[in-house]
VEXDREN-2710 file (C-alpha; in Angstrom, 1 decimal):
% VEXDREN-2710
k/r/px/py/pz
1/UNK/72.4/12.8/-67.4
2/UNK/71.4/12.3/-64.0
3/UNK/68.1/13.7/-63.4
4/UNK/67.8/16.5/-61.0
5/UNK/64.6/16.9/-58.4
6/UNK/63.0/19.7/-60.2
7/UNK/60.3/22.3/-59.6
8/UNK/57.7/22.9/-62.1
9/UNK/54.4/24.8/-62.7
10/UNK/51.4/23.5/-63.3
11/UNK/50.2/26.4/-65.4
12/UNK/49.8/25.8/-69.4
13/UNK/49.8/21.9/-68.7
14/UNK/47.0/20.0/-70.0
15/UNK/45.6/17.9/-67.8
16/UNK/44.2/14.1/-68.3
17/UNK/41.7/12.7/-66.0
18/UNK/42.6/10.7/-63.6
19/UNK/42.5/7.0/-64.0
20/UNK/40.4/5.0/-61.8
21/UNK/43.2/2.2/-61.4
22/UNK/46.0/0.3/-63.4
23/UNK/43.6/-1.4/-65.5
24/UNK/42.0/1.6/-66.8
25/UNK/45.6/3.0/-68.1
26/UNK/46.4/-0.8/-69.7
27/UNK/43.1/-1.6/-71.0
28/UNK/43.8/-0.2/-74.7
29/UNK/47.3/-2.5/-74.7
30/UNK/46.0/-5.4/-72.5
31/UNK/45.9/-7.7/-75.6
32/UNK/49.5/-6.8/-76.1
33/UNK/50.3/-7.6/-72.4
34/UNK/48.9/-11.1/-72.9
35/UNK/51.1/-11.8/-76.0
36/UNK/53.9/-10.8/-73.8
37/UNK/52.8/-13.0/-70.9
38/UNK/52.6/-16.0/-72.9
39/UNK/55.8/-15.7/-74.5
40/UNK/57.5/-15.1/-71.2
41/UNK/56.2/-18.2/-69.9
42/UNK/57.3/-19.9/-72.8
43/UNK/60.7/-19.1/-72.3
44/UNK/60.6/-21.6/-69.6
45/UNK/61.1/-24.4/-72.5
46/UNK/64.3/-22.9/-73.3
47/UNK/66.3/-24.1/-69.9
48/UNK/67.4/-27.3/-68.8
49/UNK/64.5/-29.2/-67.2
50/UNK/66.0/-29.4/-63.8
51/UNK/65.8/-25.6/-63.5
52/UNK/62.8/-25.1/-65.6
53/UNK/60.6/-25.3/-62.2
54/UNK/62.7/-22.2/-60.9
55/UNK/62.7/-20.4/-64.0
56/UNK/58.9/-21.0/-64.0
57/UNK/58.5/-19.5/-60.5
58/UNK/60.5/-16.4/-61.2
59/UNK/59.0/-15.6/-64.7
60/UNK/55.3/-16.4/-63.8
61/UNK/55.4/-13.8/-61.0
62/UNK/55.0/-10.7/-63.2
63/UNK/52.8/-8.4/-61.3
64/UNK/51.5/-5.4/-62.9
65/UNK/53.8/-5.4/-66.3
66/UNK/54.5/-2.0/-66.0
67/UNK/57.8/-2.0/-68.0
68/UNK/56.3/-4.0/-71.0
69/UNK/53.4/-1.6/-70.7
70/UNK/55.8/1.3/-71.0
71/UNK/56.9/-0.6/-74.3
72/UNK/53.9/-0.9/-75.7
73/UNK/52.5/2.8/-74.9
74/UNK/55.8/4.3/-75.9
75/UNK/55.3/2.4/-79.2
76/UNK/51.7/3.5/-79.6
77/UNK/52.8/7.3/-79.1
78/UNK/54.7/7.1/-82.3
79/UNK/53.7/4.3/-84.4
80/UNK/51.6/1.2/-84.7
81/UNK/52.3/-2.0/-82.2
82/UNK/54.2/-4.9/-83.7
83/UNK/55.6/-8.2/-83.2
84/UNK/59.4/-6.9/-82.5
85/UNK/57.8/-4.5/-79.7
86/UNK/56.4/-7.9/-78.1
87/UNK/60.0/-9.4/-78.3
88/UNK/61.3/-6.4/-76.5
89/UNK/58.7/-6.0/-73.6
90/UNK/59.8/-10.1/-72.9
91/UNK/63.4/-9.0/-73.1
92/UNK/63.0/-6.1/-70.9
93/UNK/60.4/-7.9/-68.1
94/UNK/62.9/-11.3/-67.9
95/UNK/66.0/-8.8/-67.1
96/UNK/63.8/-6.9/-64.5
97/UNK/62.4/-10.3/-63.1
98/UNK/66.1/-11.3/-63.1
99/UNK/67.1/-8.1/-60.8
100/UNK/64.2/-8.7/-58.4
101/UNK/65.5/-12.7/-57.4
102/UNK/68.8/-10.9/-56.9
103/UNK/67.2/-7.9/-55.0
104/UNK/65.4/-10.6/-52.7
105/UNK/68.8/-12.1/-52.1
106/UNK/70.5/-8.7/-51.0
107/UNK/67.8/-7.6/-48.9
108/UNK/66.8/-11.0/-47.3
109/UNK/63.1/-10.5/-48.2
110/UNK/60.8/-13.5/-47.7
111/UNK/58.1/-12.2/-49.8
112/UNK/57.2/-11.0/-53.4
113/UNK/54.1/-10.3/-54.4
114/UNK/52.3/-11.8/-52.0
115/UNK/54.3/-15.3/-52.3
116/UNK/57.5/-16.4/-50.7
117/UNK/60.6/-15.5/-52.5
118/UNK/62.8/-17.8/-54.8
119/UNK/65.3/-17.1/-52.5
120/UNK/62.9/-17.8/-49.5
121/UNK/62.0/-21.2/-51.1
122/UNK/65.2/-22.5/-52.6
123/UNK/68.1/-20.7/-51.2
124/UNK/70.5/-18.0/-52.1
125/UNK/72.7/-19.9/-53.9
126/UNK/70.0/-21.1/-56.4
127/UNK/68.6/-17.8/-56.5
128/UNK/71.4/-16.0/-57.4
129/UNK/72.0/-18.6/-60.3
130/UNK/68.7/-19.0/-61.6
131/UNK/68.7/-14.7/-61.7
132/UNK/72.3/-14.9/-63.5
133/UNK/70.4/-17.5/-66.3
134/UNK/67.8/-15.1/-66.7
135/UNK/69.8/-12.2/-67.4
136/UNK/71.9/-14.5/-70.0
137/UNK/68.6/-15.6/-71.7
138/UNK/67.3/-12.1/-72.2
139/UNK/70.9/-11.0/-73.8
140/UNK/70.4/-14.1/-76.1
141/UNK/67.0/-12.9/-76.9
142/UNK/68.2/-9.4/-77.9
143/UNK/70.9/-11.0/-80.0
144/UNK/68.3/-12.6/-82.2
145/UNK/67.1/-9.3/-83.6
146/UNK/68.4/-8.3/-87.0
147/UNK/70.2/-5.2/-85.6
148/UNK/73.0/-5.1/-83.2
149/UNK/71.2/-1.7/-81.6
150/UNK/68.5/-3.9/-79.4
151/UNK/71.4/-5.9/-78.0
152/UNK/74.1/-3.0/-77.6
153/UNK/71.3/-1.3/-75.8
154/UNK/69.6/-4.0/-73.6
155/UNK/73.5/-4.5/-72.5
156/UNK/74.3/-1.0/-71.8
157/UNK/71.3/-0.8/-69.7
158/UNK/71.7/-4.2/-68.0
159/UNK/75.0/-2.8/-67.1
160/UNK/73.9/0.6/-65.5
161/UNK/71.3/-1.3/-63.6
162/UNK/74.0/-3.8/-61.8
163/UNK/76.5/-1.0/-61.3
164/UNK/73.5/1.2/-59.6
165/UNK/73.0/-1.8/-57.4
166/UNK/76.2/-2.1/-56.6
167/UNK/77.0/1.7/-56.0
168/UNK/73.5/1.3/-53.7
169/UNK/75.4/-1.8/-51.8
170/UNK/78.6/0.3/-51.5
171/UNK/76.8/3.0/-49.8
172/UNK/74.5/1.3/-47.3
173/UNK/74.6/3.1/-43.7
174/UNK/76.2/6.1/-45.8
175/UNK/73.8/8.8/-44.0
176/UNK/76.0/11.7/-44.9
177/UNK/75.0/11.0/-48.8
178/UNK/73.8/13.9/-50.8
179/UNK/70.4/13.8/-52.8
180/UNK/71.9/14.5/-55.9
181/UNK/74.3/11.0/-55.3
182/UNK/70.9/9.2/-54.2
183/UNK/69.1/10.4/-57.3
184/UNK/72.0/9.0/-59.6
185/UNK/71.7/5.4/-58.0
186/UNK/67.7/5.2/-58.9
187/UNK/68.4/7.0/-62.1
188/UNK/70.6/3.6/-62.5
189/UNK/69.4/1.0/-60.9
190/UNK/65.4/1.5/-61.6
191/UNK/64.6/4.0/-64.0
192/UNK/67.2/3.0/-66.7
193/UNK/64.6/0.1/-67.6
194/UNK/61.8/2.5/-67.6
195/UNK/63.7/4.4/-70.3
196/UNK/64.9/1.6/-72.0
197/UNK/61.3/0.2/-72.5
198/UNK/60.3/3.6/-73.8
199/UNK/63.2/4.1/-76.0
200/UNK/63.4/1.0/-77.9
201/UNK/59.6/0.9/-77.6
202/UNK/59.6/4.2/-79.6
203/UNK/62.3/2.7/-82.1
204/UNK/60.8/-0.3/-82.8
205/UNK/58.0/1.7/-83.5
206/UNK/59.0/3.7/-86.2
207/UNK/59.8/6.9/-84.1
208/UNK/62.8/8.9/-84.6
209/UNK/65.6/10.2/-82.8
210/UNK/63.8/12.9/-81.4
211/UNK/61.1/10.8/-80.3
212/UNK/63.1/8.3/-78.7
213/UNK/65.3/10.6/-76.7
214/UNK/62.0/12.5/-75.6
215/UNK/60.4/9.0/-74.4
216/UNK/63.6/8.1/-73.0
217/UNK/63.7/11.2/-70.7
218/UNK/60.0/10.5/-69.8
219/UNK/61.2/6.9/-68.8
220/UNK/63.9/8.4/-66.8
221/UNK/61.9/10.6/-65.0
222/UNK/59.0/8.5/-64.5
223/UNK/61.4/5.5/-63.2
224/UNK/63.1/7.8/-60.7
225/UNK/59.7/9.2/-59.2
226/UNK/58.3/5.5/-59.1
227/UNK/61.6/3.9/-57.4
228/UNK/61.1/7.0/-54.8
229/UNK/57.5/5.9/-54.3
230/UNK/59.0/2.4/-53.6
231/UNK/61.4/3.6/-50.9
232/UNK/58.4/5.2/-49.4
233/UNK/56.0/2.3/-49.6
234/UNK/58.9/0.5/-47.6
235/UNK/58.2/3.0/-44.4
236/UNK/54.6/4.2/-44.9
237/UNK/53.0/1.6/-46.9
238/UNK/51.7/-2.1/-45.5
239/UNK/52.4/-5.6/-46.5
240/UNK/48.6/-6.4/-47.3
241/UNK/48.9/-3.4/-50.2
242/UNK/52.4/-3.5/-51.2
243/UNK/52.2/-7.4/-51.7
244/UNK/56.0/-7.8/-50.3
245/UNK/58.0/-7.5/-47.4
246/UNK/58.2/-4.0/-45.8
247/UNK/60.9/-2.3/-43.7
248/UNK/63.8/-4.2/-45.6
249/UNK/65.6/-0.9/-46.6
250/UNK/65.5/0.2/-43.1
251/UNK/66.8/-3.5/-42.2
252/UNK/69.7/-3.3/-44.7
253/UNK/70.9/0.0/-44.5
254/UNK/69.9/1.3/-47.5
255/UNK/69.9/5.3/-47.8
256/UNK/66.4/6.5/-49.0
257/UNK/64.9/9.9/-49.4
258/UNK/62.9/9.6/-46.7
259/UNK/65.7/8.9/-44.0
260/UNK/67.9/11.6/-45.8
261/UNK/64.6/14.1/-45.5
262/UNK/64.6/13.1/-41.7
263/UNK/68.3/13.7/-40.9
264/UNK/68.0/17.1/-42.9
265/UNK/65.2/18.1/-40.7
266/UNK/65.6/16.7/-37.4
267/UNK/67.5/18.1/-34.0
268/UNK/70.4/17.1/-32.7
269/UNK/68.8/15.1/-30.2
270/UNK/66.4/13.1/-32.7
271/UNK/69.1/12.9/-35.4
272/UNK/71.3/11.1/-32.9
273/UNK/68.4/8.7/-32.0
274/UNK/67.7/8.1/-35.6
275/UNK/71.3/7.3/-36.2
276/UNK/71.4/4.9/-33.4
277/UNK/68.5/2.9/-34.5
278/UNK/69.5/2.7/-38.2
279/UNK/73.0/1.3/-37.3
280/UNK/72.0/-1.0/-34.7
281/UNK/68.8/-2.0/-36.2
282/UNK/66.2/-4.3/-34.7
283/UNK/62.5/-4.9/-35.8
284/UNK/61.2/-3.1/-33.0
285/UNK/62.8/0.0/-34.1
286/UNK/60.4/0.3/-37.0
287/UNK/57.2/2.0/-34.9
288/UNK/59.7/4.8/-33.4
289/UNK/61.4/5.4/-36.8
290/UNK/58.3/5.9/-38.3
291/UNK/57.0/7.9/-36.1
292/UNK/60.0/10.5/-36.3
293/UNK/59.5/10.5/-39.7
294/UNK/55.7/11.8/-39.6
295/UNK/56.7/14.2/-37.1
296/UNK/59.0/16.2/-39.4
297/UNK/56.4/15.5/-42.5
298/UNK/58.8/13.4/-44.5
299/UNK/56.2/12.0/-46.5
300/UNK/54.9/15.0/-47.4
301/UNK/58.4/16.2/-48.7
302/UNK/58.7/13.1/-50.4
303/UNK/55.5/13.4/-52.1
304/UNK/56.5/16.7/-53.4
305/UNK/59.7/15.4/-55.1
306/UNK/57.7/12.4/-56.8
307/UNK/55.6/15.1/-58.0
308/UNK/58.4/17.1/-59.5
309/UNK/59.8/14.1/-61.3
310/UNK/56.5/13.1/-62.7
311/UNK/56.0/16.9/-63.9
312/UNK/59.1/16.3/-65.7
313/UNK/57.8/13.1/-66.9
314/UNK/54.9/14.8/-68.3
315/UNK/56.8/18.1/-69.9
316/UNK/59.0/15.4/-71.9
317/UNK/55.9/14.2/-73.7
318/UNK/55.0/17.9/-74.9
319/UNK/56.7/17.5/-78.5
320/UNK/54.9/14.3/-79.4
321/UNK/51.7/14.5/-81.4
322/UNK/48.4/13.9/-79.3
323/UNK/47.5/10.0/-79.5
324/UNK/46.2/7.8/-77.1
325/UNK/49.6/6.4/-76.4
326/UNK/50.8/9.5/-74.9
327/UNK/47.5/10.1/-73.2
328/UNK/48.1/6.8/-71.3
329/UNK/51.3/7.9/-70.2
330/UNK/50.5/11.2/-69.1
331/UNK/47.6/9.5/-67.0
332/UNK/50.1/6.9/-65.6
333/UNK/52.0/9.7/-64.3
334/UNK/49.2/11.4/-62.4
335/UNK/48.0/7.8/-61.5
336/UNK/51.2/7.5/-59.3
337/UNK/50.9/10.8/-57.8
338/UNK/47.6/9.7/-56.5
339/UNK/49.0/6.5/-55.2
340/UNK/51.7/8.4/-53.4
341/UNK/49.1/10.6/-52.0
342/UNK/47.1/7.4/-50.4
343/UNK/50.4/6.4/-48.7
344/UNK/50.7/7.1/-44.8
345/UNK/46.8/6.5/-44.4
END
């Protein structure tokens, strides 16, 4: 099901105090994330010695461990944390890291999390094959579970992620794309792993079907909001704060919400000029494009859309019993809203 951009009323929703930062949100599950990091790094030993260095380079660049944190917080929302949840988090993070390796190849990105991308250091051919190896190893780990449901869910989600990437690639410079189709791509290529982390986290912690479904819906909405934020970051952020190459979406012709909004709002003259810049991209166009987007208040509209999805994410938690995991998930959505409001400064 495609999550459409919602509108919502804040009245009646229980507000959670805004956390001061990411570390405050994940502090209760920090030991869990430490176990995930250690086990993920240990997977390097499963690769051939000649390529272990490439795998180590990819696997040790884990960033904030957002998806493993979602596994833990979703699990805590319905039951106690356990070793199976650590394994699920390792699998999902490995799939995510594989997608990043491939993304950097497709986007010709040179920096990821403040260090050279794998492709920038060793070339596209090595990067593509390393990403393939990570995908394959993650699926092998999923097959080690006693139940086939884990490997089936992981395989299905991986297929959706790759399908979403293909759709996005096919739609490069399709400036007539509507918002619903844009949201569908985001749901597949990014939000699907958020949803998998939340639903499998609930499942492996003993949650019932209704709890798994609620947390999957939470992950879809949160993941869609997160990707729209990332699309805005590419235009309105800074490389210092983002820790990666910016402007790559514009350079590669990716259709993103900021551009769609600008094309919706611009007069005929500005629209023609914007399309000219986008279709014949030069790095020097960035300043002019950003200025045009600011003139049409694109960031403000994008932030409103992000808040709509985040409202849906919080609403999906309404049927769950109050507990630290649910509180942390709600706080995470509010923190992302705060991060969005800081863009463009």
